[in-house]
Chimera marker file (.cmm) of the C-alpha trace (Angstrom):
<marker_set name="trace">
<marker id="1" x="-0.171" y="-0.118" z="-0.022" r="1" g="1" b="0" radius="0.5"/>
<marker id="2" x="1.199" y="2.650" z="-0.708" r="1" g="1" b="0" radius="0.5"/>
<marker id="3" x="0.289" y="6.163" z="1.718" r="1" g="1" b="0" radius="0.5"/>
<marker id="4" x="2.264" y="9.925" z="1.136" r="1" g="1" b="0" radius="0.5"/>
<marker id="5" x="0.201" y="13.396" z="0.826" r="1" g="1" b="0" radius="0.5"/>
<marker id="6" x="-2.368" y="14.290" z="2.566" r="1" g="1" b="0" radius="0.5"/>
<marker id="7" x="-4.945" y="11.921" z="5.560" r="1" g="1" b="0" radius="0.5"/>
<marker id="8" x="-6.278" y="11.571" z="8.143" r="1" g="1" b="0" radius="0.5"/>
<marker id="9" x="-5.559" y="10.289" z="11.439" r="1" g="1" b="0" radius="0.5"/>
<marker id="10" x="-7.751" y="8.702" z="14.466" r="1" g="1" b="0" radius="0.5"/>
<marker id="11" x="-7.741" y="8.505" z="17.552" r="1" g="1" b="0" radius="0.5"/>
<marker id="12" x="-9.123" y="7.000" z="20.170" r="1" g="1" b="0" radius="0.5"/>
<marker id="13" x="-8.409" y="6.701" z="23.322" r="1" g="1" b="0" radius="0.5"/>
<marker id="14" x="-10.341" y="4.452" z="26.031" r="1" g="1" b="0" radius="0.5"/>
<marker id="15" x="-9.554" y="2.991" z="29.453" r="1" g="1" b="0" radius="0.5"/>
<marker id="16" x="-7.178" y="-0.175" z="29.022" r="1" g="1" b="0" radius="0.5"/>
<marker id="17" x="-10.035" y="-1.955" z="30.995" r="1" g="1" b="0" radius="0.5"/>
<marker id="18" x="-12.720" y="-1.528" z="28.658" r="1" g="1" b="0" radius="0.5"/>
<marker id="19" x="-13.881" y="-4.521" z="26.963" r="1" g="1" b="0" radius="0.5"/>
<marker id="20" x="-15.971" y="-5.315" z="23.704" r="1" g="1" b="0" radius="0.5"/>
<marker id="21" x="-17.505" y="-9.214" z="23.878" r="1" g="1" b="0" radius="0.5"/>
<marker id="22" x="-14.655" y="-10.461" z="26.576" r="1" g="1" b="0" radius="0.5"/>
<marker id="23" x="-11.721" y="-8.979" z="24.634" r="1" g="1" b="0" radius="0.5"/>
<marker id="24" x="-9.888" y="-5.467" z="25.393" r="1" g="1" b="0" radius="0.5"/>
<marker id="25" x="-11.402" y="-2.774" z="23.342" r="1" g="1" b="0" radius="0.5"/>
<marker id="26" x="-7.825" y="-1.756" z="22.162" r="1" g="1" b="0" radius="0.5"/>
<marker id="27" x="-7.650" y="-5.221" z="20.383" r="1" g="1" b="0" radius="0.5"/>
<marker id="28" x="-10.559" y="-5.585" z="18.766" r="1" g="1" b="0" radius="0.5"/>
<marker id="29" x="-10.033" y="-1.991" z="16.961" r="1" g="1" b="0" radius="0.5"/>
<marker id="30" x="-6.895" y="-2.568" z="16.266" r="1" g="1" b="0" radius="0.5"/>
<marker id="31" x="-8.309" y="-6.055" z="14.323" r="1" g="1" b="0" radius="0.5"/>
<marker id="32" x="-11.376" y="-4.725" z="12.579" r="1" g="1" b="0" radius="0.5"/>
<marker id="33" x="-9.056" y="-1.650" z="11.356" r="1" g="1" b="0" radius="0.5"/>
<marker id="34" x="-6.618" y="-5.049" z="10.041" r="1" g="1" b="0" radius="0.5"/>
<marker id="35" x="-9.259" y="-6.623" z="8.429" r="1" g="1" b="0" radius="0.5"/>
<marker id="36" x="-10.782" y="-3.040" z="6.988" r="1" g="1" b="0" radius="0.5"/>
<marker id="37" x="-7.792" y="-2.783" z="4.903" r="1" g="1" b="0" radius="0.5"/>
<marker id="38" x="-6.071" y="0.089" z="6.899" r="1" g="1" b="0" radius="0.5"/>
<marker id="39" x="-2.459" y="1.134" z="6.624" r="1" g="1" b="0" radius="0.5"/>
<marker id="40" x="-1.725" y="0.366" z="9.822" r="1" g="1" b="0" radius="0.5"/>
<marker id="41" x="-2.534" y="1.110" z="13.515" r="1" g="1" b="0" radius="0.5"/>
<marker id="42" x="-0.417" y="1.579" z="17.355" r="1" g="1" b="0" radius="0.5"/>
<marker id="43" x="-1.787" y="1.469" z="20.824" r="1" g="1" b="0" radius="0.5"/>
<marker id="44" x="-0.059" y="3.265" z="23.506" r="1" g="1" b="0" radius="0.5"/>
<marker id="45" x="-0.570" y="2.794" z="26.813" r="1" g="1" b="0" radius="0.5"/>
<marker id="46" x="-0.761" y="6.252" z="28.836" r="1" g="1" b="0" radius="0.5"/>
<marker id="47" x="1.470" y="6.693" z="32.362" r="1" g="1" b="0" radius="0.5"/>
<marker id="48" x="-1.520" y="9.348" z="33.655" r="1" g="1" b="0" radius="0.5"/>
<marker id="49" x="-4.567" y="10.707" z="32.694" r="1" g="1" b="0" radius="0.5"/>
<marker id="50" x="-8.177" y="11.395" z="33.509" r="1" g="1" b="0" radius="0.5"/>
<marker id="51" x="-11.259" y="12.243" z="31.030" r="1" g="1" b="0" radius="0.5"/>
<marker id="52" x="-14.956" y="13.135" z="30.854" r="1" g="1" b="0" radius="0.5"/>
<marker id="53" x="-14.954" y="11.319" z="34.375" r="1" g="1" b="0" radius="0.5"/>
<marker id="54" x="-12.328" y="13.679" z="36.049" r="1" g="1" b="0" radius="0.5"/>
<marker id="55" x="-11.233" y="10.895" z="37.679" r="1" g="1" b="0" radius="0.5"/>
<marker id="56" x="-7.013" y="10.657" z="37.489" r="1" g="1" b="0" radius="0.5"/>
<marker id="57" x="-5.664" y="7.541" z="36.435" r="1" g="1" b="0" radius="0.5"/>
<marker id="58" x="-2.420" y="7.013" z="36.673" r="1" g="1" b="0" radius="0.5"/>
<marker id="59" x="0.883" y="4.399" z="37.401" r="1" g="1" b="0" radius="0.5"/>
<marker id="60" x="2.158" y="6.070" z="40.466" r="1" g="1" b="0" radius="0.5"/>
<marker id="61" x="2.905" y="3.241" z="42.879" r="1" g="1" b="0" radius="0.5"/>
<marker id="62" x="1.043" y="5.281" z="45.580" r="1" g="1" b="0" radius="0.5"/>
<marker id="63" x="-2.410" y="5.545" z="43.265" r="1" g="1" b="0" radius="0.5"/>
<marker id="64" x="-1.600" y="1.666" z="41.541" r="1" g="1" b="0" radius="0.5"/>
<marker id="65" x="-4.412" y="2.733" z="38.718" r="1" g="1" b="0" radius="0.5"/>
<marker id="66" x="-5.412" y="-1.071" z="36.338" r="1" g="1" b="0" radius="0.5"/>
<marker id="67" x="-7.239" y="1.228" z="34.023" r="1" g="1" b="0" radius="0.5"/>
<marker id="68" x="-4.665" y="3.682" z="32.376" r="1" g="1" b="0" radius="0.5"/>
<marker id="69" x="-5.847" y="5.179" z="29.026" r="1" g="1" b="0" radius="0.5"/>
<marker id="70" x="-4.767" y="3.643" z="25.816" r="1" g="1" b="0" radius="0.5"/>
<marker id="71" x="-4.324" y="5.635" z="22.857" r="1" g="1" b="0" radius="0.5"/>
<marker id="72" x="-5.578" y="3.962" z="18.970" r="1" g="1" b="0" radius="0.5"/>
<marker id="73" x="-3.739" y="5.618" z="16.359" r="1" g="1" b="0" radius="0.5"/>
<marker id="74" x="-5.063" y="5.080" z="13.306" r="1" g="1" b="0" radius="0.5"/>
<marker id="75" x="-3.367" y="7.219" z="9.685" r="1" g="1" b="0" radius="0.5"/>
<marker id="76" x="-4.851" y="6.201" z="6.432" r="1" g="1" b="0" radius="0.5"/>
<marker id="77" x="-6.782" y="8.290" z="3.525" r="1" g="1" b="0" radius="0.5"/>
<marker id="78" x="-9.692" y="10.309" z="4.744" r="1" g="1" b="0" radius="0.5"/>
<marker id="79" x="-12.764" y="7.883" z="2.752" r="1" g="1" b="0" radius="0.5"/>
<marker id="80" x="-11.460" y="4.423" z="4.471" r="1" g="1" b="0" radius="0.5"/>
<marker id="81" x="-10.896" y="6.488" z="8.224" r="1" g="1" b="0" radius="0.5"/>
<marker id="82" x="-14.722" y="7.956" z="8.095" r="1" g="1" b="0" radius="0.5"/>
<marker id="83" x="-15.930" y="4.506" z="6.877" r="1" g="1" b="0" radius="0.5"/>
<marker id="84" x="-14.296" y="3.437" z="9.719" r="1" g="1" b="0" radius="0.5"/>
<marker id="85" x="-14.957" y="5.964" z="12.634" r="1" g="1" b="0" radius="0.5"/>
<marker id="86" x="-18.835" y="4.685" z="11.397" r="1" g="1" b="0" radius="0.5"/>
<marker id="87" x="-18.088" y="1.353" z="12.760" r="1" g="1" b="0" radius="0.5"/>
<marker id="88" x="-15.940" y="1.290" z="15.658" r="1" g="1" b="0" radius="0.5"/>
<marker id="89" x="-17.705" y="4.383" z="17.265" r="1" g="1" b="0" radius="0.5"/>
<marker id="90" x="-21.279" y="2.654" z="18.443" r="1" g="1" b="0" radius="0.5"/>
<marker id="91" x="-18.248" y="0.009" z="20.390" r="1" g="1" b="0" radius="0.5"/>
<marker id="92" x="-16.191" y="2.772" z="22.809" r="1" g="1" b="0" radius="0.5"/>
<marker id="93" x="-18.829" y="3.264" z="25.228" r="1" g="1" b="0" radius="0.5"/>
<marker id="94" x="-16.282" y="5.562" z="27.475" r="1" g="1" b="0" radius="0.5"/>
<marker id="95" x="-13.856" y="7.600" z="25.747" r="1" g="1" b="0" radius="0.5"/>
<marker id="96" x="-12.587" y="9.797" z="22.959" r="1" g="1" b="0" radius="0.5"/>
<marker id="97" x="-12.994" y="9.647" z="19.137" r="1" g="1" b="0" radius="0.5"/>
<marker id="98" x="-10.787" y="12.067" z="17.142" r="1" g="1" b="0" radius="0.5"/>
<marker id="99" x="-9.650" y="12.998" z="13.668" r="1" g="1" b="0" radius="0.5"/>
<marker id="100" x="-7.402" y="15.108" z="12.526" r="1" g="1" b="0" radius="0.5"/>
<marker id="101" x="-5.617" y="15.452" z="8.905" r="1" g="1" b="0" radius="0.5"/>
<marker id="102" x="-2.289" y="14.589" z="8.601" r="1" g="1" b="0" radius="0.5"/>
<marker id="103" x="0.738" y="14.805" z="6.077" r="1" g="1" b="0" radius="0.5"/>
<marker id="104" x="2.277" y="11.488" z="5.585" r="1" g="1" b="0" radius="0.5"/>
<marker id="105" x="5.754" y="12.186" z="4.975" r="1" g="1" b="0" radius="0.5"/>
<marker id="106" x="7.093" y="8.848" z="4.727" r="1" g="1" b="0" radius="0.5"/>
<marker id="107" x="5.132" y="5.134" z="5.391" r="1" g="1" b="0" radius="0.5"/>
<marker id="108" x="7.367" y="2.297" z="4.306" r="1" g="1" b="0" radius="0.5"/>
<marker id="109" x="7.165" y="-1.545" z="6.190" r="1" g="1" b="0" radius="0.5"/>
<marker id="110" x="9.604" y="-4.253" z="7.170" r="1" g="1" b="0" radius="0.5"/>
<marker id="111" x="11.039" y="-5.381" z="3.790" r="1" g="1" b="0" radius="0.5"/>
<marker id="112" x="10.724" y="-3.015" z="1.720" r="1" g="1" b="0" radius="0.5"/>
<marker id="113" x="13.841" y="-1.609" z="-0.321" r="1" g="1" b="0" radius="0.5"/>
<marker id="114" x="13.149" y="1.508" z="0.386" r="1" g="1" b="0" radius="0.5"/>
<marker id="115" x="15.257" y="2.201" z="3.483" r="1" g="1" b="0" radius="0.5"/>
<link id1="1" id2="2" r="1" g="1" b="0" radius="0.2"/>
<link id1="2" id2="3" r="1" g="1" b="0" radius="0.2"/>
<link id1="3" id2="4" r="1" g="1" b="0" radius="0.2"/>
<link id1="4" id2="5" r="1" g="1" b="0" radius="0.2"/>
<link id1="5" id2="6" r="1" g="1" b="0" radius="0.2"/>
<link id1="6" id2="7" r="1" g="1" b="0" radius="0.2"/>
<link id1="7" id2="8" r="1" g="1" b="0" radius="0.2"/>
<link id1="8" id2="9" r="1" g="1" b="0" radius="0.2"/>
<link id1="9" id2="10" r="1" g="1" b="0" radius="0.2"/>
<link id1="10" id2="11" r="1" g="1" b="0" radius="0.2"/>
<link id1="11" id2="12" r="1" g="1" b="0" radius="0.2"/>
<link id1="12" id2="13" r="1" g="1" b="0" radius="0.2"/>
<link id1="13" id2="14" r="1" g="1" b="0" radius="0.2"/>
<link id1="14" id2="15" r="1" g="1" b="0" radius="0.2"/>
<link id1="15" id2="16" r="1" g="1" b="0" radius="0.2"/>
<link id1="16" id2="17" r="1" g="1" b="0" radius="0.2"/>
<link id1="17" id2="18" r="1" g="1" b="0" radius="0.2"/>
<link id1="18" id2="19" r="1" g="1" b="0" radius="0.2"/>
<link id1="19" id2="20" r="1" g="1" b="0" radius="0.2"/>
<link id1="20" id2="21" r="1" g="1" b="0" radius="0.2"/>
<link id1="21" id2="22" r="1" g="1" b="0" radius="0.2"/>
<link id1="22" id2="23" r="1" g="1" b="0" radius="0.2"/>
<link id1="23" id2="24" r="1" g="1" b="0" radius="0.2"/>
<link id1="24" id2="25" r="1" g="1" b="0" radius="0.2"/>
<link id1="25" id2="26" r="1" g="1" b="0" radius="0.2"/>
<link id1="26" id2="27" r="1" g="1" b="0" radius="0.2"/>
<link id1="27" id2="28" r="1" g="1" b="0" radius="0.2"/>
<link id1="28" id2="29" r="1" g="1" b="0" radius="0.2"/>
<link id1="29" id2="30" r="1" g="1" b="0" radius="0.2"/>
<link id1="30" id2="31" r="1" g="1" b="0" radius="0.2"/>
<link id1="31" id2="32" r="1" g="1" b="0" radius="0.2"/>
<link id1="32" id2="33" r="1" g="1" b="0" radius="0.2"/>
<link id1="33" id2="34" r="1" g="1" b="0" radius="0.2"/>
<link id1="34" id2="35" r="1" g="1" b="0" radius="0.2"/>
<link id1="35" id2="36" r="1" g="1" b="0" radius="0.2"/>
<link id1="36" id2="37" r="1" g="1" b="0" radius="0.2"/>
<link id1="37" id2="38" r="1" g="1" b="0" radius="0.2"/>
<link id1="38" id2="39" r="1" g="1" b="0" radius="0.2"/>
<link id1="39" id2="40" r="1" g="1" b="0" radius="0.2"/>
<link id1="40" id2="41" r="1" g="1" b="0" radius="0.2"/>
<link id1="41" id2="42" r="1" g="1" b="0" radius="0.2"/>
<link id1="42" id2="43" r="1" g="1" b="0" radius="0.2"/>
<link id1="43" id2="44" r="1" g="1" b="0" radius="0.2"/>
<link id1="44" id2="45" r="1" g="1" b="0" radius="0.2"/>
<link id1="45" id2="46" r="1" g="1" b="0" radius="0.2"/>
<link id1="46" id2="47" r="1" g="1" b="0" radius="0.2"/>
<link id1="47" id2="48" r="1" g="1" b="0" radius="0.2"/>
<link id1="48" id2="49" r="1" g="1" b="0" radius="0.2"/>
<link id1="49" id2="50" r="1" g="1" b="0" radius="0.2"/>
<link id1="50" id2="51" r="1" g="1" b="0" radius="0.2"/>
<link id1="51" id2="52" r="1" g="1" b="0" radius="0.2"/>
<link id1="52" id2="53" r="1" g="1" b="0" radius="0.2"/>
<link id1="53" id2="54" r="1" g="1" b="0" radius="0.2"/>
<link id1="54" id2="55" r="1" g="1" b="0" radius="0.2"/>
<link id1="55" id2="56" r="1" g="1" b="0" radius="0.2"/>
<link id1="56" id2="57" r="1" g="1" b="0" radius="0.2"/>
<link id1="57" id2="58" r="1" g="1" b="0" radius="0.2"/>
<link id1="58" id2="59" r="1" g="1" b="0" radius="0.2"/>
<link id1="59" id2="60" r="1" g="1" b="0" radius="0.2"/>
<link id1="60" id2="61" r="1" g="1" b="0" radius="0.2"/>
<link id1="61" id2="62" r="1" g="1" b="0" radius="0.2"/>
<link id1="62" id2="63" r="1" g="1" b="0" radius="0.2"/>
<link id1="63" id2="64" r="1" g="1" b="0" radius="0.2"/>
<link id1="64" id2="65" r="1" g="1" b="0" radius="0.2"/>
<link id1="65" id2="66" r="1" g="1" b="0" radius="0.2"/>
<link id1="66" id2="67" r="1" g="1" b="0" radius="0.2"/>
<link id1="67" id2="68" r="1" g="1" b="0" radius="0.2"/>
<link id1="68" id2="69" r="1" g="1" b="0" radius="0.2"/>
<link id1="69" id2="70" r="1" g="1" b="0" radius="0.2"/>
<link id1="70" id2="71" r="1" g="1" b="0" radius="0.2"/>
<link id1="71" id2="72" r="1" g="1" b="0" radius="0.2"/>
<link id1="72" id2="73" r="1" g="1" b="0" radius="0.2"/>
<link id1="73" id2="74" r="1" g="1" b="0" radius="0.2"/>
<link id1="74" id2="75" r="1" g="1" b="0" radius="0.2"/>
<link id1="75" id2="76" r="1" g="1" b="0" radius="0.2"/>
<link id1="76" id2="77" r="1" g="1" b="0" radius="0.2"/>
<link id1="77" id2="78" r="1" g="1" b="0" radius="0.2"/>
<link id1="78" id2="79" r="1" g="1" b="0" radius="0.2"/>
<link id1="79" id2="80" r="1" g="1" b="0" radius="0.2"/>
<link id1="80" id2="81" r="1" g="1" b="0" radius="0.2"/>
<link id1="81" id2="82" r="1" g="1" b="0" radius="0.2"/>
<link id1="82" id2="83" r="1" g="1" b="0" radius="0.2"/>
<link id1="83" id2="84" r="1" g="1" b="0" radius="0.2"/>
<link id1="84" id2="85" r="1" g="1" b="0" radius="0.2"/>
<link id1="85" id2="86" r="1" g="1" b="0" radius="0.2"/>
<link id1="86" id2="87" r="1" g="1" b="0" radius="0.2"/>
<link id1="87" id2="88" r="1" g="1" b="0" radius="0.2"/>
<link id1="88" id2="89" r="1" g="1" b="0" radius="0.2"/>
<link id1="89" id2="90" r="1" g="1" b="0" radius="0.2"/>
<link id1="90" id2="91" r="1" g="1" b="0" radius="0.2"/>
<link id1="91" id2="92" r="1" g="1" b="0" radius="0.2"/>
<link id1="92" id2="93" r="1" g="1" b="0" radius="0.2"/>
<link id1="93" id2="94" r="1" g="1" b="0" radius="0.2"/>
<link id1="94" id2="95" r="1" g="1" b="0" radius="0.2"/>
<link id1="95" id2="96" r="1" g="1" b="0" radius="0.2"/>
<link id1="96" id2="97" r="1" g="1" b="0" radius="0.2"/>
<link id1="97" id2="98" r="1" g="1" b="0" radius="0.2"/>
<link id1="98" id2="99" r="1" g="1" b="0" radius="0.2"/>
<link id1="99" id2="100" r="1" g="1" b="0" radius="0.2"/>
<link id1="100" id2="101" r="1" g="1" b="0" radius="0.2"/>
<link id1="101" id2="102" r="1" g="1" b="0" radius="0.2"/>
<link id1="102" id2="103" r="1" g="1" b="0" radius="0.2"/>
<link id1="103" id2="104" r="1" g="1" b="0" radius="0.2"/>
<link id1="104" id2="105" r="1" g="1" b="0" radius="0.2"/>
<link id1="105" id2="106" r="1" g="1" b="0" radius="0.2"/>
<link id1="106" id2="107" r="1" g="1" b="0" radius="0.2"/>
<link id1="107" id2="108" r="1" g="1" b="0" radius="0.2"/>
<link id1="108" id2="109" r="1" g="1" b="0" radius="0.2"/>
<link id1="109" id2="110" r="1" g="1" b="0" radius="0.2"/>
<link id1="110" id2="111" r="1" g="1" b="0" radius="0.2"/>
<link id1="111" id2="112" r="1" g="1" b="0" radius="0.2"/>
<link id1="112" id2="113" r="1" g="1" b="0" radius="0.2"/>
<link id1="113" id2="114" r="1" g="1" b="0" radius="0.2"/>
<link id1="114" id2="115" r="1" g="1" b="0" radius="0.2"/>
</marker_set>
């Protein structure tokens, strides 16, 4: 797949304990993105944060939060990203979904001759 120039970034922030039919929600999102043929998806675990509930989650030992923020970031062309948003929005019962226009400078996979 070639991805260069104007694109769209989808970021979904949920709690690491959020689930969908018994599996982590972030895993469900990544697997659905893969099945949808999107360019890629990455999951980032936050070390501290709060959202709409204003409850602070942190990795600090005294707090021992078990529901840290997790961000799933997906970048692809605008149309497939929008279709994917429509598919996964109902899965996110608590969290944040954002879209941003981005410029892809380089998108190269392992084993590519373009190194």
